[in-house]
C-alpha positions in Angstrom: 1.6 -15.7 32.2 1.7 -12.1 30.9 4.3 -10.7 28.6 5.9 -7.4 29.3 7.7 -5.2 26.7 11.0 -4.1 27.9 12.6 -1.1 26.2 16.0 0.2 26.8 16.6 3.8 27.8 17.5 5.0 24.3 14.4 3.7 22.8 12.3 5.2 25.6 14.0 8.5 25.1 13.3 8.3 21.3 9.7 7.5 22.0 9.4 10.4 24.3 10.8 12.8 21.7 8.4 11.3 19.1 5.5 12.0 21.5 6.6 15.6 22.0 6.9 16.0 18.2 3.4 14.7 17.7 2.2 17.2 20.2 4.1 20.1 18.6 2.9 19.1 15.2 -0.7 19.1 16.6 -0.2 22.5 18.2 1.2 24.1 15.1 -1.4 22.4 13.0 -4.2 23.7 15.3 -2.9 27.3 15.8 -1.3 28.0 12.4 -3.1 25.4 10.1 0.3 23.7 9.7 2.3 26.7 8.6 4.7 26.4 11.6 4.9 22.6 11.3 8.2 23.1 9.3 9.9 23.4 12.7 9.0 19.9 14.1 9.5 18.4 10.6 13.1 19.6 10.7 13.6 17.9 14.1 12.0 14.7 12.5 14.6 14.8 9.7 17.5 15.4 12.2 16.4 12.7 14.7 15.2 10.0 12.3 18.6 8.6 11.4 19.3 8.1 15.2 16.4 5.8 15.6 15.5 2.3 14.4 12.3 0.2 14.1 9.1 1.5 15.5 10.2 5.0 16.3 11.9 5.4 12.9 8.6 4.6 11.3 6.8 7.3 13.4 9.3 9.9 12.2 8.7 8.9 8.6 5.0 9.0 9.2 5.1 12.6 10.5 7.4 13.7 7.6 5.1 12.1 5.0 2.0 13.6 6.7 3.6 17.0 6.6 4.5 16.9 2.9 1.2 15.5 1.7 -0.6 18.1 3.7 1.5 20.8 2.1 0.8 19.3 -1.3 -3.0 19.4 -0.8 -2.9 22.9 0.7 -1.0 24.1 -2.4 -3.5 22.3 -4.7 -6.3 24.1 -2.8 -4.5 27.4 -3.2 -4.2 26.9 -7.0 -7.9 26.0 -7.2 -8.7 29.0 -5.0 -7.0 31.3 -7.5 -9.9 30.6 -9.9 -13.1 32.3 -8.8 -15.2 29.3 -9.9 -13.0 26.9 -7.8 -13.3 28.7 -4.5 -15.9 26.2 -3.1 -13.8 23.3 -4.3 -10.7 24.8 -2.7 -12.4 25.0 0.7 -13.5 21.4 0.3 -9.9 20.3 -0.6 -8.6 22.3 2.4 -11.2 20.8 4.8 -10.5 17.2 3.7 -6.8 17.8 4.0 -7.3 19.2 7.5 -9.3 16.2 8.6 -6.8 13.8 7.0 -3.9 15.5 8.8 -5.7 15.4 12.1 -6.4 11.7 11.6 -2.8 11.0 10.9 -1.6 12.9 14.0 -4.1 11.1 16.3 -3.5 7.7 14.8 0.3 8.1 15.0 0.2 9.3 18.6 -2.0 6.4 19.7 0.0 3.8 17.9 3.2 5.2 19.4 1.8 4.8 22.8 0.7 1.3 22.0 4.3 0.4 20.7 3.0 -0.2 17.2 5.1 0.8 14.1 3.5 2.9 11.4 3.1 1.5 7.9 5.9 2.6 5.5 
């Protein structure tokens, strides 16, 4: 006997919005290195209280990903301000970019698999 997950319309709509937000985060991340990600993060903050459970965890995951990415980009900028630290700044920025890409891909895949993100 196979089990089937049944979602109500509100949950499915919330999942669809989360999918769109993951894609918008990815697009802004790819085309502006995350500078324009403030726009989908605002939507995450606005829509997160309207959701529960799995979808709520995905909104929180995207918000945390954004703020940690901002933190590491600022740290890289501070390091870049010192001439000696320029190579280290590029390393910090590269690692932050790969980490953010991983978070977006993992979140999108887990959302499609109906898995909540760790809080």
